[in-house]
C-alpha positions in Angstrom: 63.2 133.7 81.5 61.8 130.8 81.4 63.8 129.7 77.9 66.3 130.9 80.3 65.6 129.0 83.1 64.5 126.0 81.5 68.3 125.8 79.6 69.3 126.3 82.8 68.2 123.3 84.7 68.8 120.6 81.6 72.1 121.3 81.6 72.8 121.9 85.7 70.9 118.0 85.5 74.2 116.9 83.1 76.6 118.5 85.3 75.1 117.0 88.2 76.9 114.0 86.8 80.2 115.6 87.7 79.1 116.5 90.9 77.8 113.3 92.3 81.4 112.6 91.3 83.2 115.3 93.2 80.7 114.7 96.1 82.7 111.4 96.0 86.3 112.3 95.9 86.0 115.1 98.5 83.4 114.6 100.9 83.2 110.0 100.8 87.4 110.0 100.2 88.2 113.0 102.0 90.6 113.2 98.4 91.2 117.4 97.2 91.2 115.5 93.6 92.1 118.0 91.3 92.1 115.9 87.9 88.7 117.2 87.5 89.6 119.9 85.4 91.4 117.2 83.4 89.3 113.6 82.8 86.4 116.3 82.6 88.0 117.7 78.6 88.9 114.1 78.4 85.4 112.3 78.6 84.7 115.1 76.0 86.7 114.8 73.4 87.0 111.4 74.1 83.2 110.8 73.2 83.4 113.8 70.4 86.6 112.1 68.2 85.1 108.7 69.1 81.7 110.3 67.1 83.5 112.1 64.8 84.8 108.9 63.3 81.7 107.1 63.1 80.9 105.3 66.2 77.6 105.0 67.8 77.3 107.8 70.0 76.6 105.5 73.1 79.7 103.4 73.1 81.6 106.5 72.6 80.2 107.9 75.9 81.1 104.8 77.3 84.6 105.0 76.2 84.8 108.1 77.5 83.4 106.8 81.1 86.5 104.2 80.7 88.8 106.9 80.0 88.2 108.9 83.1 87.7 105.7 85.0 91.4 105.1 83.8 92.5 108.8 84.7 90.8 108.8 88.1 93.2 105.5 88.9 96.3 106.9 87.9 95.7 109.9 89.8 94.8 107.4 92.8 98.3 105.3 92.2 100.3 108.2 91.7 99.2 109.1 95.6 99.3 105.8 97.2 101.9 103.9 94.8 104.4 107.1 94.4 103.3 108.6 97.8 102.3 112.1 96.3 101.2 114.4 98.1 96.7 113.9 97.5 96.4 117.5 95.8 99.9 117.5 93.9 98.7 114.5 91.9 95.4 115.6 91.2 97.5 118.2 89.6 100.0 116.3 87.8 97.5 115.0 86.6 95.3 117.7 85.6 98.2 119.1 84.1 99.3 115.9 82.0 95.7 115.9 80.6 95.8 118.5 79.1 98.4 117.2 76.5 96.8 114.2 76.8 93.1 115.5 75.4 95.2 117.5 72.7 96.5 114.6 71.7 92.8 112.7 71.2 91.3 115.5 69.6 94.0 116.9 67.5 93.7 120.4 67.8 92.1 122.2 70.6 88.3 122.3 69.2 86.4 119.5 67.9 82.7 120.5 66.5 79.5 118.0 66.7 77.0 119.9 65.4 76.8 118.1 62.0 77.2 114.5 63.9 74.5 112.3 65.3 74.7 112.2 69.0 72.8 111.2 72.2 71.3 114.6 72.4 70.1 114.5 68.8 69.3 110.9 68.9 66.9 111.9 72.0 65.3 114.7 70.2 64.0 112.7 67.5 63.1 110.1 69.6 60.7 112.7 71.4 59.4 114.5 68.5 58.7 110.9 66.9 56.4 110.0 69.7 55.1 113.8 69.7 55.4 114.2 73.5 56.8 117.8 72.1 53.7 118.7 70.3 51.8 117.8 73.8 53.8 119.6 76.4 53.4 122.7 73.2 49.7 122.7 73.0 49.6 122.4 77.2 51.8 125.3 77.5 49.5 127.6 75.0 46.7 126.7 76.8 48.4 128.2 80.0 49.1 131.7 77.6 53.1 130.2 77.6 52.9 129.9 73.6 56.0 132.0 73.4 57.8 130.0 75.9 58.1 126.5 74.5 61.4 124.8 74.5 62.6 123.4 71.9 62.5 119.2 73.3 61.4 118.1 77.0 63.5 115.2 75.5 66.9 115.7 77.3 66.0 117.0 80.1 63.1 114.3 81.0 66.5 111.3 79.9 68.9 113.0 81.1 67.1 113.5 84.9 66.2 109.6 84.9 69.6 109.0 84.3 70.7 111.3 86.9 68.5 109.5 89.4 69.3 106.0 87.9 73.5 106.7 88.4 72.5 108.3 91.9 70.4 105.6 93.2 73.7 103.2 92.1 75.8 105.2 94.4 73.5 105.0 97.3 73.6 101.5 96.4 77.1 100.8 96.2 77.8 103.1 99.3 76.0 100.8 101.1 77.8 97.4 99.8 80.9 95.9 101.6 83.3 97.6 99.3 81.4 100.4 99.3 81.6 100.7 103.1 85.3 100.0 103.3 85.6 103.3 101.1 83.7 105.3 103.1 85.3 104.2 106.1 89.1 105.0 104.2 87.9 108.7 104.0 86.5 108.7 107.5 89.0 107.2 109.5 92.4 105.3 107.1 93.8 104.2 110.1 91.1 102.8 111.6 90.2 100.5 108.1 93.9 100.0 108.3 94.1 97.6 111.2 91.0 95.6 109.8 93.4 94.5 107.0 91.5 95.9 104.5 93.2 97.1 101.4 93.0 101.2 101.6 95.1 101.9 98.7 93.2 100.1 96.1 89.9 101.5 97.8 91.4 105.0 97.3 92.2 104.1 94.0 88.8 102.8 93.2 87.1 105.2 94.8 88.5 107.7 92.4 88.0 105.9 89.4 84.5 106.2 89.5 84.3 109.3 90.5 86.5 110.8 87.5 84.3 108.3 85.5 81.3 110.1 86.4 83.4 113.9 85.6 83.7 112.2 82.0 80.1 111.0 81.2 79.6 114.5 82.2 81.9 116.3 80.2 81.0 113.6 77.1 77.4 114.5 77.6 77.6 118.6 77.7 79.9 118.1 74.8 77.4 116.3 72.9 74.7 118.8 74.9 76.5 122.0 73.6 77.9 120.7 70.2 81.6 120.6 70.3 84.9 119.8 72.7 87.0 122.1 73.5 90.6 121.6 75.2 89.6 124.7 77.9 86.2 123.6 78.6 87.1 122.3 81.8 88.7 125.0 83.9 87.4 126.2 86.9 85.4 122.5 86.9 86.3 121.5 90.2 84.9 124.8 91.1 81.2 124.3 89.5 81.7 121.0 91.2 82.2 121.8 94.8 80.0 124.5 94.4 77.2 122.5 93.6 77.9 120.4 96.7 78.1 123.2 98.7 75.3 124.7 97.9 73.2 121.5 98.2 74.6 120.3 101.3 73.4 123.7 102.6 70.0 123.9 101.6 68.8 120.5 101.4 71.4 119.2 103.6 73.4 115.8 104.4 72.3 113.7 107.0 72.3 110.6 105.2 73.5 109.1 102.0 70.2 109.3 99.9 69.6 113.3 101.4 73.4 113.9 100.3 73.3 112.4 96.6 70.4 114.0 96.3 71.4 117.2 97.3 73.8 116.9 94.9 71.9 116.9 91.7 69.6 119.8 93.2 73.0 122.3 94.1 74.0 121.3 90.8 70.9 122.8 89.5 70.9 125.9 91.5 73.8 126.5 90.6 73.2 126.6 87.3 70.0 128.6 87.4 72.3 131.4 89.9 74.7 131.6 86.9 72.2 132.6 84.6 69.8 134.8 86.5 73.7 137.4 87.1 74.5 136.9 84.2 70.5 138.5 83.6 72.3 141.5 85.5 73.1 145.0 83.7 76.8 145.8 85.1 77.9 141.9 84.4 79.6 139.8 81.9 80.0 136.8 80.4 83.6 136.8 81.3 82.4 137.3 85.2 81.2 133.9 85.7 84.2 132.4 87.5 84.2 135.8 89.7 80.1 135.3 90.2 81.4 131.5 90.9 83.6 132.4 93.5 81.1 134.5 95.1 78.9 131.6 95.4 80.9 129.7 96.3 81.9 132.1 99.6 78.7 132.6 100.2 77.7 129.1 100.9 80.9 128.5 103.0 80.1 131.5 104.6 76.9 132.1 105.4 75.3 128.8 106.9 78.3 129.0 109.2 77.0 132.7 110.5 73.4 132.0 111.1 74.7 128.6 112.8 76.4 131.0 115.1 73.6 133.2 115.2 71.0 129.9 116.7 73.9 129.2 119.1 74.2 132.2 120.5 70.2 132.9 120.9 69.9 129.3 122.4 72.3 130.6 125.3 70.3 133.8 125.7 67.4 131.1 126.2 69.3 129.3 128.9 70.5 132.2 130.4 67.0 134.0 130.9 65.8 129.9 131.6 68.6 130.0 134.2 67.8 133.3 136.3 64.0 132.6 136.3 64.9 129.4 138.0 67.4 130.9 140.4 66.0 132.2 143.6 68.1 134.9 145.4 70.2 133.1 148.4 68.9 135.8 150.9 65.0 135.3 149.9 65.6 131.8 150.7 66.9 131.9 154.4 64.2 134.3 154.9 61.8 132.5 154.1 63.5 129.3 156.1 63.7 131.2 159.4 60.4 133.0 159.7 58.5 129.7 161.0 61.5 129.1 163.3 61.0 132.6 164.9 57.2 132.3 164.9 57.3 129.1 167.0 59.6 130.6 169.6 
């Protein structure tokens, strides 16, 4: 169980980068961008094919981010310049990227198990620094010798990367351009009245969003050891589930808190999936069904809780008003009594 949860947290931190991209498009820009299912695979395929070709894994990952950024920009252009519905423009780009990803890879699957990736570099570095040995000794001393993971390096480095990108997003959204993007998502007509180019802001926002999604795809491909043309199916639901769970559990009153909640939501989602698949009557093929159930629960339960709280507040106000209220006949009796006695 410890090993399974550890792997879930490790993968969840990487998927958190994709969730941050979904947060930018759905929450900040208020744009239902379905390009995510395609740009996730684009990042994985670009990174995989470059790594197989002998390119440095870091350079290959940066190239994947650029490819994802361009895919997001094209979606934005279809909507802003082509005047296509936001949902439809994302669907069109997602469909187009399926063929483009096949073209990039040349086949449906590209293995990376024999190649040097960012994950192998991190593992080798961590082992050379003897950090894994120290962690193993520490766990063994508390009786967890059978649950020592292969390496702690991937979790540590990926967590730092996720927090670094979170900090960059927080900073960016407080700049003039970032504030303009937020205003475009809140009230496009208002920000346009201030002579802001909302079309450019949408294109830029969608580009950054899909760049983060592609980064996550590139890292997941190197983490799993392969890139597959079907690995992006349902990725938008996973991203939404991470955002919704994070906001429901941790809250989203400020940008800093919201982005941190997205990271926490991505990790919680992976843990929930791992625990659910350990139930006897559930199988690996049920993962999409479990995901749908999690999203529905995260959407419905908070509203039910809020409604219950609101009903309790109304009851308290009603009881308080009854206690404060004095019957009219009692008031009149009290007022007339001293008058009669004076007569």
